[in-house]
ROKOL-452967 format. One line per 4 residues: number of its first residue (from 1); their letters; for each residue x, y, z of C-alpha. Coordinates in Angstrom, 2 decimals. Example, Ala and Ser with C-alpha at 12.3 -4.5 7.8 and 13.67 -1.06 7.14 Angstrom:
# ROKOL-452967
1) as) 12.30,-4.50,7.80; 13.67,-1.06,7.14
This chain:
# ROKOL-452967
1) mqyv) -13.42,23.63,26.11; -10.94,25.27,23.76; -11.61,24.75,20.10; -10.23,26.08,16.89
5) nftf) -11.75,26.19,13.41; -9.66,26.45,10.28; -11.51,27.23,7.09; -10.13,27.07,4.13
9) allv) 5.26,24.53,3.18; 8.28,23.50,0.96; 7.00,25.36,4.13; 5.68,24.26,7.46
13) msll) 2.88,26.56,8.51; 2.11,26.52,12.24; -0.63,28.06,14.32; -0.06,28.33,18.07
17) wvas) -2.64,28.90,20.76; -2.89,28.48,24.52; -5.53,26.09,25.80; -6.88,26.41,29.32
21) pvsa) -8.47,23.61,31.36; -12.27,23.78,31.49; -15.00,21.25,32.06; -15.76,18.88,29.24
25) esgs) -18.71,19.58,27.01; -20.55,17.32,24.62; -22.37,17.72,21.37; -19.91,20.12,19.74
29) fpnd) -19.49,17.87,16.72; -22.36,16.53,14.65; -23.50,12.92,15.01; -22.86,10.30,17.66
33) larv) -19.48,10.52,19.42; -19.67,7.18,21.20; -16.48,5.13,20.96; -16.63,2.69,18.10
37) elpf) -15.85,-0.90,18.99; -13.53,-2.27,16.32; -14.17,-5.93,15.54; -11.11,-8.03,14.78
41) psam) -12.43,-11.54,14.11; -10.10,-14.48,14.10; -7.70,-14.43,11.19; -7.98,-18.18,10.82
45) glqt) -10.54,-19.33,8.29; -11.72,-22.75,7.23; -8.65,-23.88,5.27; -5.59,-25.00,7.18
49) evpr) -3.82,-27.03,4.51; -3.68,-27.57,0.77; -6.09,-30.10,-0.75; -4.86,-33.69,-0.51
53) dssl) -7.36,-35.16,-2.95; -6.27,-33.42,-6.13; -3.16,-33.71,-8.27; -1.45,-30.65,-9.63
57) pdhp) -1.68,-29.97,-13.36; 1.40,-30.30,-15.53; 3.66,-27.30,-16.02; 2.88,-24.47,-16.49
61) rill) 0.66,-24.56,-13.41; 1.25,-21.10,-11.86; -1.27,-18.36,-12.80; -1.55,-19.31,-16.49
65) lrge) -2.05,-22.97,-17.34; -0.68,-24.65,-20.42; -2.61,-23.50,-23.48; -4.32,-20.58,-21.74
69) eitl) -1.96,-18.15,-23.47; -3.99,-18.70,-26.66; -7.14,-17.26,-25.09; -5.14,-14.54,-23.37
73) rekv) -3.60,-13.53,-26.69; -7.06,-13.18,-28.26; -8.28,-10.99,-25.40; -5.19,-8.80,-25.48
77) esdp) -5.44,-8.29,-29.23; -9.11,-7.29,-29.01; -8.59,-4.39,-26.58; -6.43,-1.36,-27.48
81) lwsr) -5.31,-0.66,-23.90; -4.39,-4.24,-23.07; -2.63,-4.48,-26.43; -0.64,-1.41,-25.47
85) vhrq) 0.39,-2.97,-22.15; 1.36,-6.16,-23.97; 3.52,-4.16,-26.36; 5.20,-2.37,-23.46
89) ildk) 6.22,-5.74,-22.01; 7.65,-6.88,-25.33; 9.53,-3.61,-25.78; 11.11,-4.03,-22.34
93) calf) 12.11,-7.57,-23.22; 13.84,-6.30,-26.34; 15.87,-4.00,-24.10; 16.71,-6.86,-21.73
97) lkqa) 18.31,-8.70,-24.65; 20.86,-5.90,-24.93; 21.73,-5.78,-21.22; 24.10,-7.95,-19.22
101) pler) 22.57,-10.55,-16.89; 22.18,-9.50,-13.29; 25.12,-9.56,-10.90; 24.97,-9.88,-7.13
105) rlvg) 25.16,-6.46,-5.49; 24.01,-5.44,-2.03; 22.66,-1.99,-1.22; 23.40,-1.64,2.46
109) rrll) 22.06,-4.85,3.98; 19.68,-5.61,1.12; 19.79,-7.57,-2.13; 16.21,-6.53,-2.79
113) drsr) 16.74,-4.36,-5.86; 18.47,-7.31,-7.58; 15.65,-9.67,-6.58; 13.01,-7.28,-7.86
117) ealr) 14.80,-6.76,-11.14; 15.21,-10.52,-11.50; 11.47,-10.94,-11.01; 10.73,-8.23,-13.56
121) rify) 13.07,-9.64,-16.20; 12.19,-13.30,-15.78; 8.42,-12.68,-15.54; 8.44,-10.40,-18.61
125) lsya) 10.66,-12.69,-20.68; 8.69,-15.82,-19.77; 5.45,-14.05,-20.67; 6.93,-12.78,-23.93
129) frmt) 8.04,-16.26,-24.98; 4.70,-17.85,-24.17; 2.82,-15.14,-26.06; 5.09,-14.87,-29.12
133) gnra) 7.18,-18.04,-29.34; 10.29,-15.91,-29.87; 13.12,-18.13,-28.65; 15.40,-15.16,-28.03
137) flar) 13.20,-14.37,-25.03; 13.42,-17.99,-23.87; 17.21,-18.01,-24.12; 17.55,-14.75,-22.25
141) aede) 15.19,-15.88,-19.49; 17.34,-18.99,-19.03; 20.49,-16.84,-18.90; 18.95,-14.64,-16.21
145) mrav) 17.91,-17.64,-14.15; 21.33,-19.22,-14.44; 22.95,-15.96,-13.34; 20.96,-15.54,-10.12
149) aafp) 21.01,-19.29,-9.41; 24.79,-18.97,-9.30; 24.68,-16.41,-6.49; 26.12,-17.96,-3.30
153) dwnp) 22.88,-17.11,-1.50; 19.89,-14.80,-1.85; 20.57,-12.89,1.37; 18.30,-14.71,3.84
157) shfl) 19.06,-12.21,6.63; 16.64,-9.90,4.76; 14.16,-12.51,3.67; 12.15,-10.33,1.30
161) dvae) 15.16,-10.67,-1.00; 14.84,-14.46,-0.94; 11.08,-14.35,-1.45; 11.16,-12.27,-4.61
165) mtma) 14.11,-14.19,-6.05; 12.38,-17.50,-5.37; 9.21,-16.25,-7.06; 11.23,-15.08,-10.06
169) laig) 12.84,-18.48,-10.60; 9.61,-20.33,-9.83; 7.71,-18.48,-12.57; 10.51,-18.92,-15.09
173) ydwl) 11.00,-22.59,-14.23; 7.28,-23.32,-14.39; 6.36,-21.27,-17.46; 9.36,-22.43,-19.51
177) fhel) 9.56,-25.96,-18.07; 9.18,-27.86,-21.34; 11.71,-25.68,-23.16; 14.55,-25.44,-20.64
181) spea) 17.56,-27.73,-20.98; 17.81,-30.57,-18.42; 20.92,-28.96,-16.99; 19.20,-25.60,-16.56
185) kali) 16.15,-27.19,-14.95; 18.29,-29.05,-12.42; 20.27,-25.92,-11.55; 17.18,-23.74,-11.14
189) rdsi) 15.22,-26.37,-9.22; 18.11,-26.95,-6.82; 18.50,-23.21,-6.24; 14.81,-22.80,-5.45
193) vqkg) 15.07,-25.53,-2.84; 18.50,-24.79,-1.35; 18.44,-20.97,-1.42; 14.71,-20.40,-1.08
197) llps) 12.56,-23.07,0.52; 14.95,-24.64,3.01; 16.20,-21.34,4.51; 12.54,-20.38,5.07
201) lepa) 12.24,-23.24,7.56; 15.09,-22.00,9.73; 13.89,-20.12,12.86; 16.36,-17.28,12.30
205) yskw) 14.86,-16.55,8.89; 11.15,-17.31,9.37; 9.91,-14.77,11.91; 7.77,-13.29,9.14
209) tkvd) 5.37,-16.22,9.44; 4.05,-14.73,12.71; 3.55,-11.09,11.66; 0.50,-9.43,10.14
213) hnwn) 2.11,-7.09,7.62; 3.68,-7.08,4.16; 6.62,-9.34,5.09; 4.23,-12.21,5.71
217) qvcn) 2.42,-11.66,2.42; 5.51,-11.32,0.25; 7.48,-14.14,1.85; 4.61,-16.62,1.92
221) agma) 3.79,-15.88,-1.72; 7.40,-16.32,-2.80; 7.81,-19.58,-0.93; 4.46,-20.91,-2.17
225) ygal) 5.44,-20.27,-5.78; 8.72,-22.05,-5.22; 6.86,-25.01,-3.72; 4.38,-25.16,-6.60
229) avye) 7.21,-25.08,-9.12; 9.16,-28.04,-7.67; 6.20,-29.96,-6.24; 6.65,-33.24,-8.14
233) dhpe) 10.34,-33.48,-7.20; 9.94,-32.43,-3.56; 6.33,-33.27,-2.58; 6.83,-33.44,1.20
237) lstr) 8.81,-30.21,1.42; 6.43,-28.43,-0.95; 3.35,-29.58,0.95; 4.88,-28.37,4.21
241) ildr) 5.62,-24.95,2.69; 2.15,-24.63,1.18; 0.34,-25.74,4.34; 2.28,-23.14,6.32
245) avqs) 1.40,-20.43,3.81; -2.32,-21.25,3.82; -2.40,-20.78,7.59; 0.10,-17.98,8.04
249) irlp) -1.07,-15.60,5.33; -4.42,-15.23,7.06; -2.71,-13.11,9.71; -2.11,-10.12,7.41
253) mgay) -5.41,-10.76,5.65; -7.05,-10.20,9.03; -5.38,-6.78,9.29; -7.75,-5.45,6.59
257) qpdg) -10.71,-5.93,8.89; -13.37,-4.76,9.06; -13.62,-2.49,5.99; -10.46,-2.94,3.93
261) aype) -8.16,-0.16,5.17; -4.55,-1.31,4.89; -2.58,-0.30,8.01; 0.71,0.35,6.17
265) gygy) -0.70,2.83,3.65; -0.78,3.19,-0.12; 2.80,2.21,-0.97; 2.87,-0.99,1.05
269) wgyg) -0.64,-1.88,-0.09; 0.89,-2.14,-3.55; 3.53,-4.49,-2.15; 1.82,-6.65,0.44
273) tsfn) -1.59,-6.86,-1.19; -0.18,-7.61,-4.63; 1.81,-10.57,-3.33; -1.15,-11.76,-1.27
277) vlfi) -3.22,-11.77,-4.45; -0.43,-13.58,-6.29; -0.55,-16.25,-3.60; -4.33,-16.69,-3.74
281) sgye) -4.46,-16.63,-7.53; -1.60,-19.12,-7.85; -3.14,-21.38,-5.21; -6.58,-21.34,-6.82
285) kafr) -5.25,-22.03,-10.32; -2.93,-24.86,-9.26; -5.42,-26.65,-6.98; -8.53,-25.71,-8.99
289) ttfs) -10.34,-24.55,-5.89; -11.44,-21.35,-4.17; -9.37,-19.92,-1.36; -11.69,-19.16,1.56
293) ttgt) -11.79,-15.58,2.86; -14.00,-16.47,5.82; -13.00,-14.25,8.73; -11.04,-11.93,6.45
297) egfl) -13.82,-10.32,4.42; -12.11,-6.94,4.71; -9.48,-8.23,2.31; -11.86,-8.14,-0.66
301) rtay) -13.17,-4.72,0.40; -9.68,-3.25,0.23; -10.12,-2.61,-3.50; -12.30,0.37,-2.53
305) yilh) -9.69,1.64,-0.09; -6.99,1.87,-2.75; -9.46,3.34,-5.26; -10.39,6.22,-2.94
309) mvgp) -6.81,6.84,-1.76; -5.96,8.80,-4.94; -6.97,12.44,-5.32; -7.87,14.41,-8.46
313) tgec) -4.21,15.37,-8.97; -3.37,11.69,-9.42; -1.34,11.66,-6.21; -2.15,9.35,-3.30
317) fnys) -2.73,10.06,0.37; 0.84,9.14,1.28; 0.76,8.61,5.02; 3.34,6.35,6.69
321) dsta) 6.25,5.16,4.53; 4.80,6.03,1.14; 5.61,8.47,-1.62; 2.86,10.60,-3.16
325) kata) 3.33,8.85,-6.52; 0.33,6.74,-7.46; 0.50,4.10,-10.15; -1.47,1.25,-11.67
329) npaq) -1.76,-1.70,-9.29; -2.04,-5.06,-11.12; -3.78,-6.66,-8.12; -6.73,-4.32,-8.61
333) fwfa) -7.66,-6.30,-11.74; -7.97,-9.46,-9.65; -10.24,-7.62,-7.23; -12.34,-6.24,-10.09
337) eklk) -13.05,-9.77,-11.27; -13.73,-11.12,-7.77; -16.06,-8.23,-6.91; -17.62,-8.08,-10.37
341) dpsv) -17.08,-4.34,-10.17; -14.87,-2.82,-12.88; -15.28,0.66,-11.36; -12.41,-0.15,-8.99
345) lywe) -10.17,0.11,-12.09; -10.96,3.81,-12.56; -7.41,4.92,-11.76; -5.72,1.87,-13.29
349) krfl) -7.19,2.72,-16.68; -6.05,6.33,-16.46; -2.59,5.47,-15.21; -2.03,2.86,-17.91
353) etgk) -3.18,5.30,-20.58; -0.48,7.73,-19.42; 2.25,5.13,-18.93; 2.17,4.99,-15.12
357) gadd) 2.92,1.43,-14.11; 4.60,0.46,-17.39; 7.67,-0.80,-15.48; 5.81,-2.71,-12.76
361) rllp) 7.50,-6.08,-12.31; 4.08,-7.74,-12.02; 2.72,-6.30,-15.27; 2.17,-9.70,-16.94
365) allv) -0.13,-10.65,-14.05; -2.22,-7.56,-14.81; -3.05,-9.02,-18.21; -3.60,-12.53,-16.82
369) wgag) -6.16,-11.13,-14.36; -7.62,-8.26,-16.35; -7.61,-8.95,-20.08; -11.14,-10.32,-19.86
373) irss) -12.43,-6.89,-18.81; -13.14,-4.43,-21.60; -11.17,-1.28,-20.81; -13.82,0.81,-22.56
377) sipt) -16.46,-0.43,-20.10; -14.72,0.70,-16.89; -17.24,3.09,-15.26; -16.84,6.07,-12.94
381) paql) -17.18,5.13,-9.23; -20.46,6.11,-7.60; -19.44,6.91,-4.01; -17.73,10.20,-3.11
385) mwvg) -16.67,9.08,0.38; -15.05,5.97,1.77; -14.38,5.26,5.44; -12.30,2.39,6.77
389) rgkn) -11.96,1.40,10.41; -9.29,-0.88,11.83; -5.69,-0.57,13.01; -5.10,2.63,11.02
393) pval) -8.53,4.08,10.15; -8.92,6.55,7.31; -11.64,8.71,5.80; -11.44,9.77,2.15
397) mrts) -13.83,12.30,0.63; -14.19,14.27,-2.59; -16.70,16.47,-4.36; -16.45,14.75,-7.75
401) wkdp) -14.69,12.00,-9.67; -14.91,13.66,-13.08; -13.95,17.23,-12.15; -10.12,17.59,-12.13
405) yaif) -10.54,20.66,-9.90; -12.63,18.84,-7.29; -11.93,19.07,-3.56; -10.31,15.99,-2.05
409) vgik) -9.51,15.31,1.61; -7.87,12.30,3.21; -7.45,12.01,6.99; -6.15,9.21,9.20
413) ggsp) -6.37,8.06,12.79; -4.67,4.94,14.10; -1.30,4.71,15.81; 2.40,5.40,15.19
417) svnh) 3.09,1.84,16.35; 1.84,0.12,13.18; 4.41,-1.27,10.79; 6.02,1.61,8.85
421) ghmd) 4.00,4.06,10.94; 4.78,7.74,11.47; 3.62,10.10,14.20; 0.98,11.28,11.77
425) vgsf) -2.19,10.48,13.68; -4.82,13.09,12.84; -2.90,14.18,9.74; -4.63,15.05,6.49
429) vmea) -3.98,15.95,2.86; -6.16,18.33,0.87; -6.53,19.09,-2.84; -8.54,21.65,-4.79
433) eger) -8.27,23.40,-8.17; -5.96,20.66,-9.41; -3.32,21.29,-6.71; -2.29,19.58,-3.50
437) wamd) -2.34,22.27,-0.81; -1.88,20.19,2.34; 0.80,17.55,1.79; 2.91,14.87,3.48
441) fglq) 6.67,14.35,3.12; 6.12,10.59,3.18; 8.91,8.08,2.67; 12.63,8.59,3.25
445) dyns) 15.13,6.13,1.80; 15.82,3.55,4.51; 19.42,2.93,3.58; 20.23,6.65,3.87
449) leqk) 19.20,6.46,7.53; 20.59,3.01,8.31; 24.02,4.00,6.98; 24.04,6.79,9.58
453) gvdl) 23.41,4.25,12.33; 19.75,5.12,12.92; 17.94,2.30,14.72; 15.10,2.75,12.26
457) wnms) 12.94,-0.25,13.11; 12.85,0.31,16.86; 9.28,1.52,17.45; 9.61,2.34,21.18
461) qnsp) 8.78,5.82,22.46; 12.43,6.87,22.87; 13.67,5.25,19.67; 16.06,7.13,17.35
465) rwrv) 13.33,6.61,14.74; 11.42,9.50,16.30; 14.39,11.82,15.90; 14.06,11.56,12.12
469) fryt) 12.43,14.84,11.11; 9.77,13.59,8.73; 8.59,10.78,11.04; 7.40,13.09,13.85
473) nfvh) 4.17,14.97,14.47; 6.17,18.23,14.22; 6.08,18.01,10.43; 2.73,16.32,9.85
477) ntlt) -0.63,18.04,9.46; -1.72,17.36,13.01; -1.35,18.75,16.54; 1.70,19.08,18.78
481) vnga) 1.08,19.84,22.45; 3.79,21.47,24.59; 6.41,20.47,22.04; 5.99,16.75,22.81
485) lqkv) 5.94,13.73,20.53; 2.75,11.76,20.05; 2.48,8.61,22.15; 3.68,5.63,20.12
489) egys) 1.17,3.28,21.75; -1.69,5.76,21.44; -4.60,4.96,19.16; -7.14,7.21,17.49
493) plls) -10.44,5.62,16.51; -12.81,7.04,13.97; -15.79,8.23,15.99; -18.29,9.21,13.33
497) sssg) -18.70,10.16,9.71; -21.36,11.21,7.25; -21.71,11.78,3.54; -24.33,14.22,2.31
501) edft) -24.98,16.53,-0.58; -23.83,19.64,1.30; -21.83,18.28,4.23; -19.36,15.38,4.37
505) hcil) -17.37,14.84,7.53; -15.28,12.60,9.77; -14.36,12.87,13.48; -11.36,11.30,15.22
509) dlts) -10.59,10.94,18.91; -6.91,11.87,19.36; -6.90,11.84,23.17; -4.57,8.89,23.80
513) lyqd) -1.86,10.42,21.57; -1.60,13.38,23.97; -2.60,11.77,27.25; 0.21,13.42,29.26
517) hlis) -1.10,16.87,28.43; -4.76,16.67,27.43; -7.92,15.35,28.99; -9.53,15.17,25.57
521) arrg) -8.69,15.91,21.94; -10.99,15.52,18.98; -10.45,16.48,15.38; -13.19,16.89,12.82
525) iair) -12.73,17.56,9.13; -15.46,18.31,6.62; -16.22,19.48,3.10; -19.02,22.04,3.22
529) dksy) -21.26,22.99,0.29; -18.72,21.36,-2.05; -16.77,24.61,-1.87; -14.56,24.71,1.24
533) vivr) -12.95,22.56,3.91; -13.34,22.90,7.67; -10.83,21.51,10.17; -12.07,21.74,13.76
537) devi) -10.04,20.74,16.82; -11.47,20.59,20.32; -9.01,20.10,23.18; -9.38,19.98,26.95
541) pkqh) -5.94,20.39,28.58; -4.93,19.12,32.00; -3.12,22.41,32.56; -2.43,25.46,30.44
545) aivr) -0.93,24.11,27.22; 0.60,25.43,24.02; -1.00,23.73,21.04; 0.70,23.82,17.64
549) wtml) -1.44,23.22,14.54; 0.68,22.35,11.52; 0.01,22.25,7.80; 2.77,21.28,5.39
553) tgar) 2.39,22.89,1.97; 4.36,23.34,-1.20; 2.59,26.65,-1.86; 3.91,30.17,-1.35
557) vtki) 2.37,31.55,1.85; 1.44,35.20,2.40; 0.07,36.41,5.71; -2.91,38.69,5.08
561) gptw) -4.02,39.39,8.64; -3.82,38.05,12.21; -6.02,35.07,11.31; -5.74,34.90,7.53
565) vela) -3.13,33.55,5.13; -3.13,33.15,1.37; -1.53,30.18,-0.35; -0.44,30.50,-3.99
569) kngk) 0.62,27.70,-6.32; 0.82,27.55,-10.11; -1.25,30.69,-10.48; -3.99,29.45,-8.14
573) klvl) -4.84,30.69,-4.67; -6.29,29.21,-1.51; -7.29,31.16,1.59; -6.87,29.70,5.06
577) kvte) -8.90,31.45,7.75; -8.80,30.78,11.49; -12.34,31.27,12.76; -11.64,30.59,16.45
581) pssi) -9.77,31.31,18.67; -8.62,34.80,17.76; -5.51,34.74,20.00; -3.17,32.75,17.77
585) kiet) 0.29,33.17,16.30; 0.89,32.20,12.68; 4.41,31.18,11.65; 5.97,29.88,8.43
């Protein structure tokens, strides 16, 4: 067995070695290496339709019932951080008053930036009016709703655009119902039905009901809010939409099984999970019941996934289509209340204190869900390691929460075939001394690729997607064998992990990603003695093979010797040492 130990760009640093076929050995890694069976219980729980034995409350009925703004105002005023967030919303609304209403403008094939801005403006302005009574906010919210209601359509060919626009008008219509003019109410209500709900029933525009990723979550939430808003005028249509959502949204909720790892990564967690929470919260408030999570228990556990995904630098483990920028996630406040664990808000508190998340279009929901939690009572998390199995398993480990110079490592298994996936199986990020040393390029703007004719959403092995530089294994912190791409349909399970005082580790089986060239491939990564990181790869080739080990870094790299390099960044240094084998070639 050939194995290589690495102890511890933009450059891409590569280490090449030749692996020769030998008989397989066992026991090289610590702990049990038996394949883990990954349970995926049925996504369908107990509820299949909305309650038929309860009437909906009067408007407002979505998220914040009539009169509840009084209690919310008291909670906001009693906490300095929540008061600051409240003031940020009002300040934004003051700026909205000086700007022109939104106009219809496509970016490539998408209207999504207009829909998102509509949601931000209408949600903020509706909140501001309910909390202050300032009728300038009411008038501007009505103007914004009239403007987007006048669009000829909301671009149903890219249905996320419709979903967010429908949610925007649903919140404004519901929250301002008793103040809007009859003419405005009729216009907005008709637009919700004609441009939102009815197109969602057409087969050409409703494929998202059958998928298990963010499209399902966002679109079901948007349509459900539209249905709740116009329920008394269109009871049969609204009931049909809501029944569909109750059943369909369990598909993506099942994707969090068994531990809470979100297959699409940090960025799309903030999208899909937030809208899933909006759906559940809106459903529970309107029908005064609890939405069952039977069969989807991993959904509630996902709060710990997103908590551990951020390193001491404040950047996230940005695998798949995600940037490294981390920000406050409003949905985390809902989870904190459900779990009765405010420690999951560790990063939210810090981000809000520094202004990260101040422009989030869902910011009013943060206060609706979180104002009852005292920001001063948010504790430091207890666990230093979190491991999540599932479709895209991850392991996240650190030496401390309080030390800004702590070591942090995130590593992933899974498959390139997941929604928004890259050929990044086995890839890792690493931080120490307040710097990110091993990094990931992450997201590239979709429109920039689509405008060049790239068939970006074709996930087959020979797709043009895998000719995009940053999507391949060549530029991720993983292995490349004989210059070949990883297998799209390959899957890497998490074999074992441990968390101890002096040794924390995780092992992945990468074999199926390289099945044309290797009999076996395993990667282990560990933090030892809270002072250094070990990356260990064991490969058994079918024939002689050239194996390329890559680490992407933003540091300046200096080669010290045949098996040593020094990384320098912001006056700090990190040494990378190859322990075995000795016959390698280091390139930058």
